[in-house]
Structures are given as C-alpha cells and as structure tokens.
C-alpha positions in Angstrom: 72.5 117.0 64.6 76.0 117.2 66.5 78.7 119.2 65.0 81.5 117.1 63.4 83.8 119.4 65.2 82.7 118.5 68.9 80.4 116.1 70.7 78.6 118.8 72.1 74.9 119.8 71.1 74.6 122.9 69.1 71.6 125.0 69.3 70.8 127.8 66.9 69.5 131.0 68.1 66.9 132.1 65.9 66.8 135.8 65.1 63.8 137.9 65.9 61.1 138.6 63.6 61.4 142.1 61.9 58.2 144.1 62.3 56.5 142.9 58.9 60.0 143.2 57.3 59.7 147.2 57.0 62.7 149.0 57.5 62.4 151.5 60.0 62.3 155.1 59.1 65.0 157.5 60.6 63.1 160.2 62.9 63.5 163.7 64.0 62.1 165.3 67.2 62.9 168.7 68.2 64.3 169.6 71.8 62.2 170.9 74.4 64.0 174.1 74.3 63.8 174.1 70.5 60.0 173.9 70.6 59.8 176.9 73.3 62.0 179.0 71.4 59.9 178.3 68.2 57.0 178.9 70.0 58.0 182.3 71.3 59.2 183.1 67.7 55.8 182.2 66.4 53.9 184.3 69.0 56.0 187.4 67.9 55.6 186.9 64.3 51.6 186.8 64.8 51.7 189.9 66.8 53.8 191.5 64.0 51.2 190.3 61.5 48.5 191.7 63.7 50.1 195.2 63.7 50.7 195.1 60.1 46.9 194.3 59.5 46.0 196.9 61.9 47.8 199.5 59.4 46.5 198.1 56.6 42.7 198.7 58.6 43.9 202.3 59.0 44.8 202.9 55.4 41.4 201.6 54.3 39.5 203.8 56.8 41.6 206.6 55.2 40.4 205.9 51.9 36.9 206.1 53.0 37.5 209.8 54.3 37.9 212.4 51.6 39.9 214.6 51.2 42.3 211.7 51.2 45.8 212.2 52.7 48.2 210.5 50.7 51.3 211.0 52.7 49.5 209.2 55.4 48.8 206.2 53.2 52.3 205.9 52.3 53.4 205.9 55.8 50.7 203.1 56.8 51.7 201.0 53.7 55.6 201.3 54.9 54.8 200.2 58.5 52.6 197.5 57.1 55.5 196.5 55.2 57.9 196.5 57.8 55.7 194.6 60.2 54.9 192.1 57.6 58.5 191.2 56.9 59.5 191.0 60.5 56.5 188.5 61.5 58.0 186.5 58.2 61.4 186.3 59.1 60.7 185.4 62.6 58.0 182.8 61.4 60.7 181.3 59.1 63.4 181.0 62.2 60.9 179.2 64.1 60.2 176.7 61.1 63.7 175.9 61.3 63.8 175.0 65.1 60.3 172.8 64.8 59.6 171.8 61.1 56.4 170.3 59.9 56.3 167.0 58.3 55.7 166.5 54.5 53.5 163.8 55.0 50.9 166.3 56.0 50.8 168.3 52.6 48.5 171.1 53.5 49.9 171.9 56.9 53.1 171.6 55.4 52.7 174.3 52.7 50.7 176.6 55.3 53.4 176.5 57.8 56.1 177.2 55.4 54.3 179.8 53.2 52.5 181.7 55.8 54.6 184.5 55.0 53.3 185.1 51.4 49.9 184.3 52.5 50.0 187.3 54.9 51.4 189.5 52.6 48.7 188.9 50.0 46.0 189.6 52.8 47.9 192.7 54.2 48.4 194.4 50.7 46.1 193.2 48.1 42.6 194.5 49.6 44.1 197.8 49.8 45.7 197.7 46.3 42.2 196.8 45.0 40.7 199.7 46.9 43.1 202.4 46.1 42.6 201.6 42.1 38.9 201.9 42.3 38.9 204.7 44.8 36.9 207.5 43.1 38.2 210.3 45.3 41.6 209.6 44.5 43.0 211.3 41.4 44.8 209.3 38.4 48.2 210.7 39.9 47.5 209.9 43.4 46.5 206.3 42.2 49.5 205.9 40.3 51.9 207.2 43.1 50.1 205.4 46.1 49.1 202.3 44.2 52.7 201.4 42.7 54.4 201.8 46.2 51.4 199.5 47.6 52.3 197.0 44.9 56.0 197.0 45.5 55.4 196.6 49.3 53.5 193.4 48.3 56.1 192.0 45.7 59.0 192.9 48.7 57.0 191.1 51.3 56.2 188.1 49.2 59.7 187.6 48.3 60.8 187.8 51.8 57.9 185.6 53.0 58.4 183.0 50.7 60.6 179.7 51.5 62.2 178.0 48.4 63.9 175.5 50.7 61.4 174.8 53.7 62.8 172.5 56.3 61.0 169.4 57.1 61.0 166.5 59.7 62.0 163.9 57.3 64.9 166.2 55.9 66.3 166.7 59.5 66.0 163.1 60.0 67.5 161.7 56.6 70.5 164.3 57.3 70.9 163.5 60.9 71.3 159.6 60.1 73.7 160.4 57.4 76.1 161.8 59.7 75.2 159.2 62.1 75.9 156.4 59.9 79.1 157.8 59.0 80.6 159.2 62.3 78.3 157.4 65.1 77.4 160.8 66.3 75.4 163.9 65.2 78.3 166.6 65.9 79.0 168.8 62.5 81.2 172.0 61.9 80.3 175.1 60.1 81.6 178.9 59.6 80.0 182.1 59.5 80.1 182.3 55.6 79.9 178.3 55.0 77.2 176.9 52.7 77.8 173.3 53.7 78.2 171.7 57.2 81.2 169.3 58.1 82.3 166.0 59.6 86.0 166.9 60.2 86.8 170.4 61.8 90.4 169.9 59.9 88.8 169.8 56.4 90.8 171.9 53.9 87.2 173.6 52.7 86.3 174.8 56.5 89.9 175.1 58.2 91.5 178.1 56.2 93.5 181.1 57.1 90.3 183.3 56.4 88.2 181.4 59.1 88.2 182.8 62.4 85.8 180.7 64.0 84.5 177.2 63.4 81.1 176.5 65.2 80.2 173.2 66.4 76.6 171.6 66.8 74.2 169.3 65.4 72.6 169.1 61.8 69.4 170.9 63.1 71.4 173.9 65.0 73.4 174.2 61.5 70.0 174.6 59.8 68.5 176.8 62.2 71.6 179.1 63.0 72.9 179.5 59.3 70.2 177.6 57.2 72.7 175.3 55.8 71.2 172.2 54.6 74.1 170.4 52.8 77.0 168.1 53.9 80.2 168.8 52.5 81.3 166.4 49.7 85.0 166.3 50.8 83.8 165.1 54.4 81.6 163.0 53.0 83.9 161.1 50.6 86.6 160.9 53.6 84.3 159.5 56.2 83.1 156.8 54.0 86.8 155.8 53.0 87.7 155.5 56.7 84.5 153.2 57.2 85.4 151.3 54.6 88.8 150.6 55.9 87.5 149.8 59.3 85.3 147.5 57.8 88.0 145.9 55.8 90.4 145.6 58.7 90.8 141.7 59.6 89.7 140.7 63.0 92.5 140.1 65.7 92.9 136.3 66.3 91.1 135.2 69.3 93.4 134.7 72.6 93.6 131.6 74.2 91.4 132.7 77.0 88.8 133.8 74.4 89.1 130.1 72.6 88.4 128.5 75.8 85.2 130.8 76.7 
C-alpha cells in the first residue's frame, strides 16, 4: 500500500531470521603465541614431575635396603617436593594462557587440579611405605614420616587451583569489557587485584603507582591472575554509555533528506 506521505511504493525489508532464536554465546580462543607458551610450560612441568617421581622411586629403593639412611631419605623427599612445586606452578601458568572449558567437566577438573594429583602420587605411596617399614625404628618413622606428610601438604596446597581459569570465564569477561568500551584493552598494576577500563581511574592512578600495565583481559589473568573488573570503572563506563545512547540524533541536513 502506498504511504500517505508519498506516491512511491514502500518496500519493507525483512530482517534475516536468527539461528533458531538462540543468542550466540561469547567465545574465547587463545592466540597462537599463548598456546605455544602454554605448551612449553606444560612440557617443563611434566619434566619436573618426572624428576619428582624419580626421587620418590629413589626413596622407595632406599627403604628396601637396610640399614636405611634417613639422611638420604630426607634429602630425596626435599628434592621431590621442590620439583613437584615447580611443576605445579608452571602448569597453573600454562592454564592461564590456554584454559580448559567447563563444558568438559572431567578434563576441566584434571587439567586444573593436576598439581594436587601429582602431589598425592609423589608422596602418598612413600608415606605408606615409611610407616609400614619394619626396618625403621619408631623414632625414624616419626621423623621421616612427618617430613613426608608436611611435604605432601605443602605440595597439595601449592598445586591446587581454587579459582581455575576457563574458556567461558575469559569469554564473558572479554565480552563485558568490549560491550562497555568497544575494545579489549584494560589496565592494571603490579600490586592490583582488579583490572581497569580507565588508566586515570583513582583506584589505579595514585602517587604510589610507578607503572600501569596495558593489555587484554586474558593477559591480566595470565600475568597477575586478576579476575575482576574495577567497580568504579564499570560504573563510569555504564554511565558514559547511557549518556551516549540518550543523546538526540543531529537533524538531517538538506542533502541527507534528498538522499
């Protein structure tokens, strides 16, 4: 039907149908460089854990050869602990570079808590053998066994990840920053616990601040394990976005009206 304001035929352009009406979820894909660095860290972590397991094997071998040298047992337990912890720290850094997906529950758990699993493997069998060994005196069992238990607890604490990264978390946080700013750049400091949208935010731009780092949300997590956006920056960005949306459009020029 012709429009009342013109004799021209008005053709309504239909909107393309959505994919089943389902809103597309934000996604996150690590860069090639991030994947490469994650792979290198995981390789070194595995090598460290192999050394740790070898130390455990050496300690188990000593337990089978009386008279048992408790000094060497303690040395092997200490070296075992050092390499288990090194491997766990490297592994957690790799996970920040190349996180797992929460959708794959078993893989997500194993990948993020592998440090704890290795700690149990590296110490629990040894602890059981120490306390069941007939060639060790009660005093020796108490000393070496206690050291091994402490090593297991320390390795477990340093190996666990209480706030593991995920593909979904990175995607959601990146999408939040992009929706507020139109980009993916954030700011943070060495001692900060939040990333910021504005470098002049009062929470980050202080007298004691010597350097302000700029990068992506993923880099803030990788380098400083920062997982949250500054609330001041968020509120400021939301207000600025609301003001832009509320601004009236400029009246069309004569040339635009002709077109």
